[in-house]
C-alpha positions as a printed Julia matrix, in Angstrom:
365×3 Matrix{Float64}:
 -14.38  -16.32   -9.92
 -12.7   -18.96   -7.75
  -9.25  -20.07   -8.83
  -9.17  -17.6   -11.7
  -8.43  -14.87   -9.21
  -6.6   -17.01   -6.7
  -3.01  -15.82   -7.41
  -2.56  -15.79   -3.64
  -0.81  -12.88   -2.05
   0.24  -15.23    0.73
   0.61  -18.71   -0.71
  -0.68  -21.8     1.03
   1.48  -24.34   -0.83
  -1.61  -26.1    -2.16
  -2.76  -27.15    1.31
  -6.43  -27.36    2.16
  -8.01  -24.89    4.53
  -8.05  -25.89    8.17
 -11.35  -27.53    9.19
 -13.92  -24.98   10.26
 -11.87  -22.07    8.91
 -14.19  -21.28    6.0
 -15.38  -17.77    6.77
 -15.11  -15.2     4.01
 -13.09  -12.09    4.88
 -13.1    -8.71    3.14
 -10.71   -5.77    3.37
 -11.47   -2.39    1.81
  -9.03    0.51    1.55
 -10.31    3.93    0.48
  -7.25    6.06   -0.19
  -6.59    9.49   -1.6
  -6.31    8.1    -5.12
  -7.69    4.54   -5.16
 -10.53    2.46   -3.82
  -9.4    -1.15   -3.39
 -11.13   -4.31   -2.17
  -9.95   -7.85   -1.5
 -12.21  -10.75   -0.55
 -10.5   -13.94    0.55
 -10.77  -17.34    2.19
  -8.26  -18.38    4.86
  -5.75  -21.14    4.11
  -3.34  -22.92    6.44
  -0.62  -20.32    5.96
  -2.33  -17.32    4.45
  -5.35  -16.76    2.23
  -6.74  -17.31   -1.24
  -8.29  -14.36   -3.04
 -11.78  -15.05   -4.38
 -12.61  -11.54   -5.57
 -10.81   -8.25   -6.01
 -11.62   -4.74   -7.17
  -9.64   -1.57   -7.73
 -10.64    1.78   -9.16
  -8.9     5.14   -9.33
 -11.32    7.62   -7.74
  -9.03   10.57   -6.85
 -10.93   11.3    -3.68
  -8.26   13.8    -2.65
  -8.35   15.8    -5.88
  -7.99   19.48   -5.0
  -7.94   18.74   -1.26
  -4.54   20.32   -0.76
  -5.93   23.62   -2.07
  -9.37   23.66   -0.41
  -9.08   21.48    2.67
 -12.31   19.74    1.66
 -13.35   16.74   -0.42
 -14.87   17.93   -3.69
 -18.4    16.85   -4.61
 -17.24   15.28   -7.9
 -14.54   13.32   -6.06
 -17.01   12.05   -3.47
 -19.4    10.95   -6.22
 -16.61    8.95   -7.9
 -15.72    7.31   -4.61
 -19.36    6.52   -3.84
 -19.7     4.8    -7.19
 -16.72    2.58   -6.47
 -17.82    1.89   -2.89
 -21.25    0.81   -4.12
 -19.55   -1.8    -6.31
 -17.51   -2.95   -3.3
 -20.62   -3.23   -1.11
 -22.32   -5.36   -3.76
 -19.32   -7.69   -4.05
 -19.08   -8.09   -0.27
 -22.77   -8.96   -0.1
 -22.67  -11.4    -3.01
 -19.59  -13.18   -1.62
 -21.16  -13.51    1.81
 -18.24  -11.96    3.68
 -18.88  -12.27    7.41
 -15.77  -10.44    8.59
 -15.25   -7.05    6.97
 -12.93   -4.19    7.75
 -13.15   -1.02    5.69
 -10.76    1.86    6.28
 -10.09    5.34    4.96
  -6.72    7.05    5.0
  -5.15   10.45    4.37
  -7.87   12.16    2.32
 -10.55   11.52    4.93
  -8.09   12.16    7.77
  -7.26   15.64    6.58
 -10.5    16.81    4.94
 -12.78   19.01    7.01
 -15.76   17.11    5.6
 -14.16   13.66    5.83
 -16.37   12.33    8.68
 -19.44   13.8     6.99
 -18.56   11.96    3.78
 -18.1     8.64    5.59
 -21.53    9.01    7.18
 -22.93    9.56    3.69
 -21.15    6.38    2.57
 -22.76    4.46    5.43
 -26.23    5.73    4.59
 -25.96    5.03    0.85
 -23.95    1.77    0.78
 -24.15    0.29    4.27
 -20.34    0.29    4.5
 -18.88    1.53    7.78
 -15.45    2.96    7.07
 -13.16    3.95    9.91
 -10.39    6.52    9.53
  -7.1     4.95   10.57
  -4.07    6.82   11.85
  -0.8     7.11    9.9
   0.73    4.81   12.53
  -1.74    2.02   11.87
  -1.52    2.59    8.13
   2.25    2.01    8.3
   1.8    -1.1    10.46
  -0.74   -2.67    8.13
   1.37   -1.98    5.03
   4.3    -3.76    6.69
   2.08   -6.69    7.7
   0.93   -7.07    4.1
   4.51   -7.23    2.82
   6.02   -9.57    5.41
   6.72  -12.52    3.13
   8.62  -10.32    0.66
  11.33   -9.56    3.21
  14.78  -11.0     2.57
  15.62  -12.51    5.95
  19.27  -12.81    4.93
  19.47   -9.03    5.3
  19.7    -7.25    8.65
  17.17   -4.49    8.04
  14.49   -3.42    5.6
  12.81   -0.12    4.89
   9.17   -0.53    3.82
   8.01    2.4     1.71
   4.24    2.77    1.25
   3.5     5.54   -1.24
  -0.11    6.68   -1.14
  -2.05    9.42   -2.83
  -1.95   11.82    0.1
   0.8    10.51    2.37
   3.89    8.32    2.37
   4.76    5.95    5.21
   8.26    4.65    5.93
   8.95    1.81    8.38
  12.4     0.58    9.42
  12.39   -3.13   10.3
  14.94   -5.21   12.21
  15.14   -8.52   10.32
  17.43  -10.14   12.88
  14.61  -10.57   15.38
  13.49  -14.21   15.76
  10.14  -15.49   14.56
   9.88  -13.75   11.18
  10.32  -17.03    9.3
   6.9   -18.33   10.4
   3.79  -17.87    8.22
   2.32  -14.38    8.68
  -0.92  -15.7    10.17
   1.08  -17.34   12.95
   2.97  -14.26   14.09
   2.24  -14.02   17.8
   0.04  -11.03   18.54
   1.21   -9.36   15.34
   4.3    -7.98   17.05
   6.19   -6.49   14.12
   9.92   -5.66   14.3
   9.39   -1.98   13.45
  12.13    0.08   15.08
  11.2     3.49   13.64
   8.46    4.86   11.41
   7.63    8.09    9.66
   4.53    9.42    7.94
   5.08   12.25    5.48
   1.95   14.2     4.37
   3.03   14.0     0.74
   1.71   11.45   -1.74
   1.49   11.18   -5.51
  -1.69   13.28   -5.73
  -0.53   16.08   -3.43
   2.95   16.16   -4.98
   1.61   16.26   -8.54
  -0.75   19.1    -7.59
   2.07   20.98   -5.9
   4.24   20.74   -9.02
   1.77   20.86  -11.91
   4.53   21.74  -14.36
   5.57   18.08  -14.2
   8.26   17.71  -16.83
   9.07   21.4   -17.15
  12.71   22.34  -16.63
  13.72   21.18  -13.17
  10.23   19.93  -12.32
  11.21   16.38  -11.45
  14.2    17.51   -9.41
  12.02   19.99   -7.54
   9.68   17.15   -6.56
  12.58   15.0    -5.35
  14.0    17.83   -3.23
  10.62   18.61   -1.67
  10.26   15.03   -0.46
  13.9    14.78    0.62
  13.45   17.76    2.9
  10.68   15.95    4.79
  12.55   12.65    5.08
  15.98   14.07    5.91
  14.56   15.96    8.89
  13.61   12.65   10.56
  16.36   11.56   12.96
  14.85    8.65   14.88
  16.23    6.09   12.4
  19.75    7.53   12.23
  21.15    4.67   14.33
  20.52    2.36   11.37
  22.39    4.34    8.73
  25.55    2.24    8.94
  23.56   -0.93    8.21
  22.17    0.66    5.05
  25.5     2.2     4.01
  27.22   -1.2     4.24
  24.65   -2.94    2.02
  23.07   -5.03    4.77
  19.56   -3.65    4.19
  17.02   -3.53    1.39
  13.98   -1.49    0.42
  10.42   -2.73   -0.16
   8.25   -0.4    -2.22
   4.48   -0.74   -2.26
   2.19    1.5    -4.32
   0.5     1.69   -7.7
   3.17    4.15   -8.82
   6.03    1.79   -7.92
   4.39   -1.23   -9.56
   3.85    0.92  -12.67
   7.57    1.75  -12.66
   8.35   -1.96  -12.44
   6.06   -2.76  -15.36
   7.74   -0.07  -17.43
  11.16   -1.42  -16.46
  10.15   -4.92  -17.6
   8.7    -3.59  -20.87
   5.39   -5.38  -20.29
   2.79   -5.13  -23.04
   0.15   -5.32  -20.3
   0.4    -5.33  -16.53
   1.22   -8.75  -15.09
   1.06   -8.97  -11.31
   2.8   -12.35  -11.28
   5.91  -10.77  -12.83
   5.81   -7.52  -10.87
   5.02   -8.61   -7.31
   8.28   -9.64   -5.64
  10.49   -8.27   -8.45
  13.96   -7.14   -7.38
  15.26   -3.94   -8.95
  18.54   -2.17   -8.43
  18.8     1.47   -7.49
  20.33    2.14  -10.92
  17.37    0.49  -12.65
  14.9     2.58  -10.62
  16.74    5.78  -11.55
  16.83    4.78  -15.22
  13.06    4.33  -15.3
  12.57    7.67  -13.53
  14.77    9.43  -16.06
  12.86    7.8   -18.89
   9.55    8.98  -17.41
  10.85   12.5   -16.89
  11.59   12.66  -20.59
   8.01   11.85  -21.59
   5.01   14.14  -21.83
   1.88   13.35  -19.84
   0.25   11.98  -22.99
   3.28    9.79  -23.71
   3.26    8.45  -20.16
  -0.46    7.72  -20.46
   0.2     5.67  -23.6
   2.45    3.28  -21.67
   0.51    0.03  -21.06
   1.46   -0.26  -17.36
   0.6     3.37  -16.63
  -2.47    4.46  -18.58
  -4.14    7.87  -18.77
  -5.57    7.78  -15.22
  -2.12    7.48  -13.64
  -0.13    9.45  -16.23
   0.2    12.61  -14.14
   0.87   10.72  -10.91
   3.5     8.13  -11.81
   6.26   10.75  -12.13
   5.46   11.96   -8.61
   5.74    8.36   -7.42
   9.12    8.04   -9.09
  10.23   11.27   -7.38
   9.2     9.95   -3.94
  11.07    6.69   -4.52
  14.19    8.53   -5.69
  14.06   10.91   -2.72
  13.97    7.96   -0.31
  16.86    6.27   -2.13
  18.96    9.43   -1.97
  18.4     9.89    1.78
  18.54    6.16    2.57
  20.77    4.61   -0.13
  19.71    1.03   -0.82
  21.07   -0.97   -3.74
  18.24   -3.53   -3.73
  14.56   -2.64   -4.05
  11.78   -5.21   -3.92
   8.52   -4.28   -5.61
   5.32   -5.19   -3.76
   1.92   -5.41   -5.42
   0.4    -5.77   -1.97
   0.2    -3.78    1.23
  -2.54   -2.33    3.41
  -5.44   -4.51    2.21
  -3.4    -7.67    2.68
  -2.38   -6.49    6.14
  -6.03   -5.9     6.99
  -6.96   -9.42    5.89
  -4.16  -11.07    7.83
  -4.96   -9.02   10.92
  -8.65  -10.0    10.73
  -7.77  -13.66   10.26
  -5.2   -13.62   13.05
  -7.74  -12.07   15.43
 -10.3   -14.7    14.45
  -7.88  -17.6    15.03
  -6.84  -16.28   18.46
 -10.44  -15.7    19.52
 -11.51  -19.17   18.4
  -8.53  -20.77   20.12
  -9.21  -18.96   23.4
 -12.98  -19.2    23.18
 -13.18  -15.43   23.56
 -15.15  -12.74   21.81
 -13.0   -11.42   18.97
 -12.06   -7.75   19.09
 -10.31   -6.41   16.01
  -6.86   -5.1    16.77
  -4.15   -3.58   14.6
  -0.62   -4.96   14.58
   1.39   -3.95   17.62
   4.4    -1.68   17.52
   7.04   -1.93   20.23
């Protein structure tokens, strides 16, 4: 697929890869709603994507009611993971990290399912903590931060959980390429993981657009976020307009596509897009006025995300009401990109020191 899929998440400015840095890296993220894969080659300042895959599998469907992964959901996920395993093999990826998040964290049969995945596909998925999930999402979004601002709030909306990370943008060193960040020390000053995502929220409020349904979803999420006090010291920075929000999730990118009126989804126009708080609210109000079928007919939403995108809009609005931010940057990137950069950073450090490479997540203070 080569250059056809290059559209680099972290651009290399057209530079050639460093000599000897030609290993193929793969990052796989099995979430509550999606199964996503990126395969990439390192470049001087980032990486070039050579293959990608994404499929909605709804692994966490019904999990909030039963506490277990359903057989039909596991079969969907296994189908997608088999495709991923084949792509990794065909591309010759020598460095692979595959992770699972909230659905497998919370399901009683999560570990049992991952062992089944290993036996049937050869993929070894590890369940990461909410803390590491937040770190990796931030790492994947680093070059979307506006370093003229003082702080940023990175919002990673998943299917089963939502992670929020407050970043201090005044710390030195953030203007270097992500792969050169020393030891992946990220300027995260506070973080929160809320066990609510688009799948769990949509299942909790199945009435969707019924009278008060959207507002009920917003209030449910606000209650979780407002109870968190460890970031209160930063409220004045946000209130005075010296901070911005970064939103990463399929739901938020769908909102951006709807806002732009795209006839078909275009990552080049969505990733990095700035939206105002007013524009986000306008799209949410528009969605709340549509039926599920009408939402599914929108080209940047589709039938598989029709019942989830409103929940995503509610989570975004809840965050904006608790942490008012006039500027929102949309990110069509996140955990997978953070995984790739972390793998590549580890590899560079190990090669430089002549040591055996041990994978490590980004480091929080």
